[in-house]
N, C-alpha and C positions, 0 to 999 in steps of 0.2 A: 320497721323494713321487717318483711317476711323471712323466716328462715328457711334454710334450702331443705327439701326432702330427702328424702334416701335415693330416690330416683335420681334426681338430677343429680346428686354427689354422684351415683355409681355411672353414671353415663359421663359425664367430666372425666372420673378416673378413665372409664374405657377408653374414650377417646382419644387422652393424653399418650395412655400405654400404647394404642395401638399406632398414632403419630410418631411415636418412638421408632417402635419396632420396623416401621414401614420405612424409616429414614434408616434403621442400622441396615434392614434387608440391600437398600439401594448401595448404601456402602462398601456392603460384602460386596456387593455384586460387582464393583467399581476396584474393589480390588482380587476379584477371581476369584474369592474365596466360596466355603460353605454359607448355604444361602439359609433362610426361614421357609419355610416349603408353603406354596401356593393353597394349600388349604387351610392353614393355619390362618395365614391374613386374609383370607375369606372368612375363615371363622372370626378372626377377631372382630368384623364389620357385621355380623350378623349377631353377633352379643352385647353390640351396642355402640360396636367404634366407628360405625359407616361415617360419620363430618370426620372423625381424624382420619380414616382411610382416604377419603376424598379428597381433603386436604392435602394431605402428604402425597398423594399422587400428582396435585398440581404441582406442590412448590418444590419439590424432589423431582418431577416428569418420570414418577416409576411405573411402570405397570398399565402406562396409556394407552400401550398398542395392543395389549391384550383384551381381547372382546369381553372375558371373563369378568375382567376387571373393569374396561371400560363401561358393560353395561349393568356389571354386577355387582356393584358397589352403589350407582345410584338406584338400580331396583331395590336392593335391601333398606336403603332408607326410604324410600319410600313406601315397605311393605310396616316399616318399624314406624312412621306418621300415622299409617292409617292403623294397625294397632293401638297406639297413642290415643286417636280420634275415640278408635272403637270403644276402648276401656275409660276413657275420661283420665290420660292424665295428664 
């Protein structure tokens, strides 16, 4: 069995963190409490957490009506896939 490389571990951790933060933001929204800034949520997706962001959006039905998330998160994912292919990751 081949060991995981650093990029795979980083992406796994980023996606888990992103998923958790999106879920916390949804909980805070339900409680009418302080919220995670949208720019931070999108930044997490851009830093490698796009899969976690998309999954959280679907699981928690969070930010699915906001166009910048509805289109932005999948677009970020596609750009990340294109970069991975380009850099042979």
